[in-house]
C-alpha positions, 0 to 999 in steps of 0.5 A: 882194615888191611888188604894183605893179598899175598898171605904166607906161612912163616917158618922162623928158624934159629941157628948159630951161623948160616953157612951156605953150601953146608948141611945145617941143623936149626935149634928150633923153628916156629911155624906161623901165618905170615905176610906183612898184612898179617903182621899189621893185624897182629900189631893192631890186635896187640894195641887193642885196635880192630883189624880185618885182613882180606887175603887170598887163601889158596889150596890146602895150605891156604886153609891151614893158614886160615886155621892158624889165623883163627887160633890167633883170633885175627879176623880174616876175609878169605878170598879163594884162588888156585894153587897153594899158599907160599912159604917164607923161610926166616933164618935168625943167626946168633949174631943178630943177622936175619935172612928172609927167603920170600916165595912169589905166591900163587899166580892169579887167574882171570877174575881173581883180582876183581873178586878180591877188589869187591871183598875189600870194597865191602869191608870198607863200609864203616872202616876208618882206614885201609892199609895195603900191605906187602907184595901182590901175587903174580898176575895182579893187574897193574895199579892194583893197590892204587885202585884200592886206595882210590876206593878208600878215598871214596869211602872217606878212609885214610889210605896207606900203602906199605909195599915196594916196586911197581905196586908202590910206584903206582900208589905214589903216582895215584896220590895215595894218602900215605906211603910207608916204605923202608929206606931200601924200598924208597931208594930202589923206587927212586933209582938210587939202589937195587932194593937190598934191605939190611936189618941194621941202620945204614950210614947217613940214614937220616939224610937219605930217608928225609930225601926219599920222603920228600921225593916220594911226595914230589912224585905224587903221594900226599904224605910219605914216611920212610923208615930206616931200621934202628935209626928212626923214620923220616916224614914229609907231606905235600906242600913242603910245610911238614917234614922231619925226622924221629930217631928211634930209642935204643932197644934189644932186638929179638926179632926184627921181622914185622917191626915195620908192619907194627910201625904202619899199624900204629901210624895209620891208627893215629892218622885215622884218629886225627893226629898230625903226621909228626905226632903219628910218626913219633908214636909209630916209632915207639911201637915199632921199637917195641915190636923188635923186642917180641919173638913173634913177627909183628908182636907188640907188648902194649905197655912197652909200646906205650912206654917207648912211644912216650919216651920218643915223644918226650925226646921230640919235645926237648 
């Protein structure tokens, strides 16, 4: 199941070039429900895996997003709260550069998070894994995700956190089963950057991602996987015996949004099935690479994902 409290409506636009200060006309726009939790569920669905999303659905826009999710046959446990749903503007340029404008989400009132926690706890009965995904709305109590992964551990589930900032830090300190930040998020948490995330892979990605994964484990996480865009992903586990790097295959990028979420869906599903961390990461790299070829954030062509995952596994074995 997926705890993705901060649902949004994505407006994905294509434009020749983004020129700040100008009046610009987009070529086309796609309006879809979004947020990292939605992307994880969308990818799981593409891989033939069951996934239930627990999310706040505030106001008229929340009901609209719920209807859009129903159209996609994504199983939603809707938790009401005040305000209106946030929106996310995604601007994709002809050059391949992508700009994302994220709103914070509706402020939670007293008792909202407790209601949310109870809905998550109910859904954990019989679940094999919990993915805490994305940002949390303003007003979420400190340690919100840490509390949820503790519930997952008590229920015997694999618990994973893919977030940033305080939510990620608290989950690491609480000993989350696995944390899955991208390189920018990991380095921001470790005090080495401001958290800027570029779509393209950064120089020295392998060394920096490996260092980040090791330090996150030293800080308390049982395992850490740090993704580095088109370069690949690094991983480390408590004890220091399991650490490594999986390079990503070359693919043609159509939409990079949601690729990390597809990666997380694949990773956690394999870990829940009993796969070891290196094998789960290799599979996830293949799935994440397939996702960037999809026009829909988090979309995955399962045949292509399997092909790329086999390609990655073969390269790892050579």
